[in-house]
N, CA, C and O atoms as a GROMACS GRO file, in nm:
protein
  304
    1MET      N    1  10.753  -2.847   0.219
    1MET     CA    2  10.798  -2.916   0.101
    1MET      C    3  10.714  -2.871  -0.017
    1MET      O    4  10.596  -2.839  -0.002
    2LYS      N    5  10.776  -2.869  -0.134
    2LYS     CA    6  10.702  -2.836  -0.255
    2LYS      C    7  10.662  -2.965  -0.323
    2LYS      O    8  10.743  -3.056  -0.339
    3VAL      N    9  10.537  -2.971  -0.363
    3VAL     CA   10  10.488  -3.085  -0.440
    3VAL      C   11  10.451  -3.033  -0.578
    3VAL      O   12  10.401  -2.922  -0.592
    4GLN      N   13  10.475  -3.115  -0.678
    4GLN     CA   14  10.455  -3.072  -0.816
    4GLN      C   15  10.384  -3.177  -0.898
    4GLN      O   16  10.390  -3.297  -0.868
    5ASN      N   17  10.317  -3.129  -1.003
    5ASN     CA   18  10.257  -3.215  -1.105
    5ASN      C   19  10.168  -3.324  -1.048
    5ASN      O   20  10.187  -3.443  -1.076
    6ILE      N   21  10.071  -3.283  -0.969
    6ILE     CA   22   9.975  -3.378  -0.912
    6ILE      C   23   9.862  -3.393  -1.013
    6ILE      O   24   9.783  -3.301  -1.032
    7SER      N   25   9.856  -3.508  -1.077
    7SER     CA   26   9.753  -3.529  -1.178
    7SER      C   27   9.628  -3.596  -1.120
    7SER      O   28   9.519  -3.579  -1.174
    8ASP      N   29   9.644  -3.672  -1.012
    8ASP     CA   30   9.530  -3.736  -0.946
    8ASP      C   31   9.498  -3.659  -0.818
    8ASP      O   32   9.541  -3.696  -0.708
    9VAL      N   33   9.423  -3.552  -0.835
    9VAL     CA   34   9.394  -3.461  -0.723
    9VAL      C   35   9.311  -3.532  -0.616
    9VAL      O   36   9.334  -3.510  -0.497
   10ASN      N   37   9.216  -3.615  -0.657
   10ASN     CA   38   9.134  -3.687  -0.558
   10ASN      C   39   9.220  -3.777  -0.471
   10ASN      O   40   9.202  -3.779  -0.349
   11LYS      N   41   9.311  -3.851  -0.530
   11LYS     CA   42   9.400  -3.938  -0.453
   11LYS      C   43   9.490  -3.856  -0.362
   11LYS      O   44   9.516  -3.895  -0.248
   12PHE      N   45   9.538  -3.741  -0.411
   12PHE     CA   46   9.622  -3.653  -0.329
   12PHE      C   47   9.548  -3.613  -0.202
   12PHE      O   48   9.604  -3.619  -0.092
   13PHE      N   49   9.422  -3.571  -0.215
   13PHE     CA   50   9.346  -3.530  -0.097
   13PHE      C   51   9.308  -3.649  -0.009
   13PHE      O   52   9.289  -3.633   0.112
   14GLU      N   53   9.297  -3.769  -0.066
   14GLU     CA   54   9.277  -3.888   0.016
   14GLU      C   55   9.400  -3.911   0.104
   14GLU      O   56   9.387  -3.944   0.222
   15VAL      N   57   9.519  -3.893   0.046
   15VAL     CA   58   9.643  -3.908   0.124
   15VAL      C   59   9.647  -3.802   0.234
   15VAL      O   60   9.682  -3.834   0.348
   16ILE      N   61   9.613  -3.677   0.202
   16ILE     CA   62   9.611  -3.570   0.302
   16ILE      C   63   9.512  -3.605   0.413
   16ILE      O   64   9.543  -3.588   0.531
   17ASP      N   65   9.394  -3.653   0.377
   17ASP     CA   66   9.292  -3.689   0.477
   17ASP      C   67   9.339  -3.802   0.568
   17ASP      O   68   9.298  -3.809   0.683
   18SER      N   69   9.425  -3.890   0.516
   18SER     CA   70   9.472  -4.003   0.596
   18SER      C   71   9.585  -3.965   0.692
   18SER      O   72   9.623  -4.045   0.777
   19CYS      N   73   9.637  -3.845   0.679
   19CYS     CA   74   9.745  -3.800   0.768
   19CYS      C   75   9.692  -3.782   0.910
   19CYS      O   76   9.577  -3.742   0.930
   20ASP      N   77   9.776  -3.812   1.007
   20ASP     CA   78   9.736  -3.801   1.147
   20ASP      C   79   9.749  -3.659   1.200
   20ASP      O   80   9.667  -3.615   1.281
   21GLY      N   81   9.850  -3.587   1.156
   21GLY     CA   82   9.875  -3.452   1.205
   21GLY      C   83   9.823  -3.346   1.110
   21GLY      O   84   9.754  -3.374   1.012
   22ARG      N   85   9.859  -3.224   1.141
   22ARG     CA   86   9.818  -3.109   1.062
   22ARG      C   87   9.901  -3.103   0.933
   22ARG      O   88  10.022  -3.124   0.935
   23VAL      N   89   9.834  -3.074   0.822
   23VAL     CA   90   9.899  -3.054   0.694
   23VAL      C   91   9.847  -2.920   0.640
   23VAL      O   92   9.726  -2.900   0.630
   24GLU      N   93   9.939  -2.831   0.606
   24GLU     CA   94   9.900  -2.696   0.567
   24GLU      C   95   9.948  -2.664   0.426
   24GLU      O   96  10.055  -2.708   0.383
   25LEU      N   97   9.868  -2.586   0.356
   25LEU     CA   98   9.906  -2.528   0.227
   25LEU      C   99   9.958  -2.389   0.256
   25LEU      O  100   9.894  -2.310   0.325
   26VAL      N  101  10.077  -2.358   0.203
   26VAL     CA  102  10.134  -2.224   0.219
   26VAL      C  103  10.100  -2.146   0.093
   26VAL      O  104  10.141  -2.183  -0.017
   27THR      N  105  10.025  -2.038   0.108
   27THR     CA  106   9.986  -1.957  -0.007
   27THR      C  107  10.101  -1.867  -0.050
   27THR      O  108  10.201  -1.855   0.021
   28GLY      N  109  10.086  -1.806  -0.165
   28GLY     CA  110  10.187  -1.713  -0.215
   28GLY      C  111  10.209  -1.595  -0.123
   28GLY      O  112  10.317  -1.535  -0.123
   29GLU      N  113  10.109  -1.561  -0.043
   29GLU     CA  114  10.119  -1.450   0.052
   29GLU      C  115  10.175  -1.494   0.187
   29GLU      O  116  10.193  -1.411   0.276
   30GLY      N  117  10.202  -1.624   0.202
   30GLY     CA  118  10.257  -1.674   0.327
   30GLY      C  119  10.152  -1.722   0.426
   30GLY      O  120  10.186  -1.768   0.535
   31ASP      N  121  10.025  -1.714   0.389
   31ASP     CA  122   9.920  -1.766   0.476
   31ASP      C  123   9.924  -1.918   0.475
   31ASP      O  124   9.970  -1.979   0.378
   32ARG      N  125   9.877  -1.979   0.582
   32ARG     CA  126   9.873  -2.125   0.590
   32ARG      C  127   9.730  -2.170   0.608
   32ARG      O  128   9.659  -2.126   0.698
   33LEU      N  129   9.688  -2.260   0.518
   33LEU     CA  130   9.553  -2.315   0.522
   33LEU      C  131   9.560  -2.462   0.560
   33LEU      O  132   9.643  -2.536   0.507
   34ASN      N  133   9.475  -2.503   0.651
   34ASN     CA  134   9.469  -2.642   0.694
   34ASN      C  135   9.411  -2.727   0.581
   34ASN      O  136   9.292  -2.718   0.552
   35LEU      N  137   9.494  -2.810   0.517
   35LEU     CA  138   9.448  -2.890   0.404
   35LEU      C  139   9.358  -3.006   0.444
   35LEU      O  140   9.298  -3.069   0.358
   36LYS      N  141   9.348  -3.035   0.572
   36LYS     CA  142   9.257  -3.141   0.615
   36LYS      C  143   9.114  -3.089   0.623
   36LYS      O  144   9.020  -3.167   0.637
   37SER      N  145   9.097  -2.959   0.614
   37SER     CA  146   8.964  -2.898   0.611
   37SER      C  147   8.910  -2.905   0.469
   37SER      O  148   8.979  -2.864   0.375
   38LYS      N  149   8.791  -2.955   0.452
   38LYS     CA  150   8.730  -2.964   0.318
   38LYS      C  151   8.716  -2.825   0.256
   38LYS      O  152   8.736  -2.809   0.136
   39LEU      N  153   8.681  -2.727   0.336
   39LEU     CA  154   8.668  -2.591   0.283
   39LEU      C  155   8.802  -2.542   0.229
   39LEU      O  156   8.808  -2.483   0.121
   40SER      N  157   8.909  -2.566   0.302
   40SER     CA  158   9.042  -2.526   0.256
   40SER      C  159   9.082  -2.603   0.130
   40SER      O  160   9.150  -2.548   0.043
   41GLN      N  161   9.042  -2.730   0.121
   41GLN     CA  162   9.071  -2.806   0.000
   41GLN      C  163   9.003  -2.742  -0.120
   41GLN      O  164   9.064  -2.730  -0.226
   42TYR      N  165   8.879  -2.702  -0.105
   42TYR     CA  166   8.808  -2.639  -0.216
   42TYR      C  167   8.869  -2.504  -0.252
   42TYR      O  168   8.881  -2.470  -0.370
   43VAL      N  169   8.907  -2.428  -0.151
   43VAL     CA  170   8.971  -2.298  -0.176
   43VAL      C  171   9.103  -2.318  -0.248
   43VAL      O  172   9.134  -2.247  -0.344
   44SER      N  173   9.182  -2.415  -0.204
   44SER     CA  174   9.311  -2.439  -0.269
   44SER      C  175   9.291  -2.485  -0.412
   44SER      O  176   9.367  -2.446  -0.501
   45LEU      N  177   9.191  -2.566  -0.435
   45LEU     CA  178   9.164  -2.610  -0.572
   45LEU      C  179   9.125  -2.492  -0.660
   45LEU      O  180   9.169  -2.481  -0.774
   46ALA      N  181   9.043  -2.405  -0.608
   46ALA     CA  182   9.000  -2.289  -0.685
   46ALA      C  183   9.116  -2.198  -0.720
   46ALA      O  184   9.116  -2.136  -0.826
   47ASN      N  185   9.215  -2.189  -0.633
   47ASN     CA  186   9.328  -2.099  -0.655
   47ASN      C  187   9.439  -2.159  -0.742
   47ASN      O  188   9.505  -2.084  -0.815
   48ILE      N  189   9.461  -2.290  -0.736
   48ILE     CA  190   9.578  -2.344  -0.805
   48ILE      C  191   9.546  -2.455  -0.903
   48ILE      O  192   9.638  -2.508  -0.967
   49PHE      N  193   9.422  -2.493  -0.917
   49PHE     CA  194   9.386  -2.606  -1.001
   49PHE      C  195   9.357  -2.557  -1.142
   49PHE      O  196   9.269  -2.474  -1.163
   50SER      N  197   9.433  -2.610  -1.239
   50SER     CA  198   9.406  -2.576  -1.378
   50SER      C  199   9.447  -2.692  -1.468
   50SER      O  200   9.542  -2.764  -1.437
   51ASP      N  201   9.376  -2.708  -1.575
   51ASP     CA  202   9.407  -2.812  -1.674
   51ASP      C  203   9.412  -2.952  -1.615
   51ASP      O  204   9.486  -3.037  -1.666
   52GLY      N  205   9.337  -2.980  -1.510
   52GLY     CA  206   9.328  -3.114  -1.456
   52GLY      C  207   9.440  -3.158  -1.364
   52GLY      O  208   9.443  -3.273  -1.322
   53GLU      N  209   9.533  -3.068  -1.332
   53GLU     CA  210   9.639  -3.107  -1.240
   53GLU      C  211   9.689  -2.986  -1.163
   53GLU      O  212   9.672  -2.872  -1.204
   54ILE      N  213   9.752  -3.014  -1.049
   54ILE     CA  214   9.814  -2.909  -0.969
   54ILE      C  215   9.960  -2.902  -1.012
   54ILE      O  216  10.034  -2.998  -0.996
   55LYS      N  217  10.000  -2.788  -1.065
   55LYS     CA  218  10.136  -2.772  -1.114
   55LYS      C  219  10.238  -2.770  -1.000
   55LYS      O  220  10.336  -2.844  -1.004
   56GLU      N  221  10.213  -2.687  -0.898
   56GLU     CA  222  10.306  -2.678  -0.785
   56GLU      C  223  10.234  -2.616  -0.666
   56GLU      O  224  10.154  -2.524  -0.681
   57MET      N  225  10.266  -2.667  -0.548
   57MET     CA  226  10.214  -2.607  -0.426
   57MET      C  227  10.311  -2.639  -0.314
   57MET      O  228  10.380  -2.741  -0.317
   58GLU      N  229  10.316  -2.551  -0.215
   58GLU     CA  230  10.401  -2.574  -0.099
   58GLU      C  231  10.313  -2.618   0.016
   58GLU      O  232  10.215  -2.551   0.049
   59ILE      N  233  10.349  -2.729   0.077
   59ILE     CA  234  10.274  -2.778   0.192
   59ILE      C  235  10.370  -2.803   0.307
   59ILE      O  236  10.490  -2.824   0.288
   60VAL      N  237  10.314  -2.800   0.428
   60VAL     CA  238  10.391  -2.828   0.549
   60VAL      C  239  10.317  -2.938   0.625
   60VAL      O  240  10.199  -2.924   0.657
   61ALA      N  241  10.388  -3.047   0.652
   61ALA     CA  242  10.334  -3.154   0.736
   61ALA      C  243  10.423  -3.162   0.860
   61ALA      O  244  10.545  -3.151   0.850
   62TYR      N  245  10.362  -3.182   0.974
   62TYR     CA  246  10.434  -3.176   1.100
   62TYR      C  247  10.474  -3.312   1.155
   62TYR      O  248  10.568  -3.321   1.235
   63GLU      N  249  10.406  -3.417   1.115
   63GLU     CA  250  10.436  -3.551   1.166
   63GLU      C  251  10.524  -3.626   1.067
   63GLU      O  252  10.495  -3.627   0.947
   64PRO      N  253  10.632  -3.689   1.115
   64PRO     CA  254  10.722  -3.761   1.025
   64PRO      C  255  10.651  -3.867   0.939
   64PRO      O  256  10.684  -3.883   0.822
   65GLU      N  257  10.555  -3.937   0.997
   65GLU     CA  258  10.483  -4.039   0.920
   65GLU      C  259  10.399  -3.975   0.810
   65GLU      O  260  10.383  -4.034   0.703
   66ASP      N  261  10.346  -3.856   0.834
   66ASP     CA  262  10.268  -3.786   0.732
   66ASP      C  263  10.358  -3.742   0.618
   66ASP      O  264  10.320  -3.750   0.501
   67ILE      N  265  10.476  -3.694   0.651
   67ILE     CA  266  10.573  -3.653   0.549
   67ILE      C  267  10.607  -3.774   0.461
   67ILE      O  268  10.611  -3.763   0.339
   68LYS      N  269  10.632  -3.886   0.525
   68LYS     CA  270  10.665  -4.008   0.453
   68LYS      C  271  10.550  -4.049   0.361
   68LYS      O  272  10.572  -4.086   0.246
   69ARG      N  273  10.428  -4.041   0.411
   69ARG     CA  274  10.308  -4.077   0.334
   69ARG      C  275  10.295  -3.989   0.209
   69ARG      O  276  10.265  -4.039   0.101
   70ILE      N  277  10.318  -3.860   0.224
   70ILE     CA  278  10.305  -3.767   0.112
   70ILE      C  279  10.417  -3.791   0.010
   70ILE      O  280  10.392  -3.788  -0.111
   71ILE      N  281  10.538  -3.814   0.058
   71ILE     CA  282  10.651  -3.841  -0.033
   71ILE      C  283  10.626  -3.970  -0.111
   71ILE      O  284  10.653  -3.975  -0.231
   72GLU      N  285  10.576  -4.073  -0.045
   72GLU     CA  286  10.546  -4.198  -0.114
   72GLU      C  287  10.442  -4.174  -0.223
   72GLU      O  288  10.453  -4.230  -0.332
   73PHE      N  289  10.340  -4.093  -0.195
   73PHE     CA  290  10.239  -4.062  -0.296
   73PHE      C  291  10.304  -3.992  -0.416
   73PHE      O  292  10.274  -4.025  -0.530
   74MET      N  293  10.392  -3.898  -0.389
   74MET     CA  294  10.456  -3.822  -0.496
   74MET      C  295  10.548  -3.910  -0.581
   74MET      O  296  10.565  -3.885  -0.700
   75MET      N  297  10.608  -4.011  -0.521
   75MET     CA  298  10.700  -4.098  -0.594
   75MET      C  299  10.626  -4.200  -0.681
   75MET      O  300  10.683  -4.252  -0.777
   76ASN      N  301  10.502  -4.229  -0.649
   76ASN     CA  302  10.426  -4.330  -0.726
   76ASN      C  303  10.346  -4.270  -0.836
   76ASN      O  304  10.278  -4.341  -0.909
   0.00000   0.00000   0.00000
Protein backbone atom coordinates (compact mmCIF):
# COMPACT_ATOMS: atom_id res chain seq x y z
CA MET A 1 0.00 0.00 0.00
CA LYS A 2 1.13 3.55 -0.61
CA VAL A 3 1.01 5.96 2.28
CA GLN A 4 1.21 9.69 1.71
CA ASN A 5 1.64 12.99 3.53
CA ILE A 6 2.73 11.68 6.91
CA SER A 7 3.30 14.80 8.99
CA ASP A 8 3.67 13.08 12.39
CA VAL A 9 6.59 10.77 11.64
CA ASN A 10 7.08 9.79 15.30
CA LYS A 11 3.46 8.65 15.62
CA PHE A 12 3.74 6.78 12.30
CA PHE A 13 6.70 4.77 13.59
CA GLU A 14 4.88 4.17 16.89
CA VAL A 15 2.06 2.59 14.86
CA ILE A 16 4.59 0.51 12.90
CA ASP A 17 6.25 -0.62 16.16
CA SER A 18 2.86 -1.69 17.54
CA CYS A 19 2.23 -4.00 14.58
CA ASP A 20 2.43 -7.72 15.33
CA GLY A 21 3.73 -8.89 11.96
CA ARG A 22 6.38 -7.78 9.53
CA VAL A 23 6.01 -4.35 7.93
CA GLU A 24 8.33 -3.51 5.04
CA LEU A 25 9.29 -0.37 3.15
CA VAL A 26 9.60 -0.97 -0.58
CA THR A 27 12.41 1.17 -2.01
CA GLY A 28 12.45 2.64 -5.50
CA GLU A 29 14.79 -0.18 -6.52
CA GLY A 30 12.37 -2.83 -5.26
CA ASP A 31 14.33 -3.70 -2.12
CA ARG A 32 12.34 -4.35 1.04
CA LEU A 33 13.44 -2.99 4.40
CA ASN A 34 11.95 -4.19 7.68
CA LEU A 35 10.37 -1.03 9.12
CA LYS A 36 10.20 -2.54 12.59
CA SER A 37 14.00 -2.34 12.69
CA LYS A 38 15.21 0.95 14.16
CA LEU A 39 18.13 0.96 11.75
CA SER A 40 15.76 0.61 8.79
CA GLN A 41 13.60 3.40 10.21
CA TYR A 42 16.60 5.72 10.29
CA VAL A 43 17.66 4.70 6.78
CA SER A 44 14.14 5.27 5.45
CA LEU A 45 14.01 8.66 7.11
CA ALA A 46 17.33 9.65 5.60
CA ASN A 47 16.14 8.66 2.12
CA ILE A 48 12.60 10.04 2.04
CA PHE A 49 12.22 12.55 4.87
CA SER A 50 12.15 16.19 3.83
CA ASP A 51 10.46 19.37 5.03
CA GLY A 52 9.13 17.68 8.17
CA GLU A 53 6.93 15.09 6.49
CA ILE A 54 7.03 11.95 4.39
CA LYS A 55 5.48 12.75 1.02
CA GLU A 56 4.95 9.16 -0.17
CA MET A 57 6.23 5.68 0.55
CA GLU A 58 5.17 2.16 -0.31
CA ILE A 59 4.86 -0.28 2.55
CA VAL A 60 3.79 -3.90 2.81
CA ALA A 61 2.11 -5.29 5.93
CA TYR A 62 1.34 -8.99 6.10
CA GLU A 63 -1.14 -9.22 8.99
CA PRO A 64 -4.72 -8.01 8.42
CA GLU A 65 -4.81 -6.31 11.84
CA ASP A 66 -1.60 -4.44 11.02
CA ILE A 67 -3.05 -3.23 7.73
CA LYS A 68 -6.13 -2.02 9.58
CA ARG A 69 -3.97 -0.25 12.18
CA ILE A 70 -1.96 1.58 9.51
CA ILE A 71 -5.09 2.58 7.55
CA GLU A 72 -6.70 3.93 10.72
CA PHE A 73 -3.57 6.02 11.37
CA MET A 74 -3.66 7.40 7.83
CA MET A 75 -7.35 8.32 8.11
CA ASN A 76 -6.89 10.28 11.36
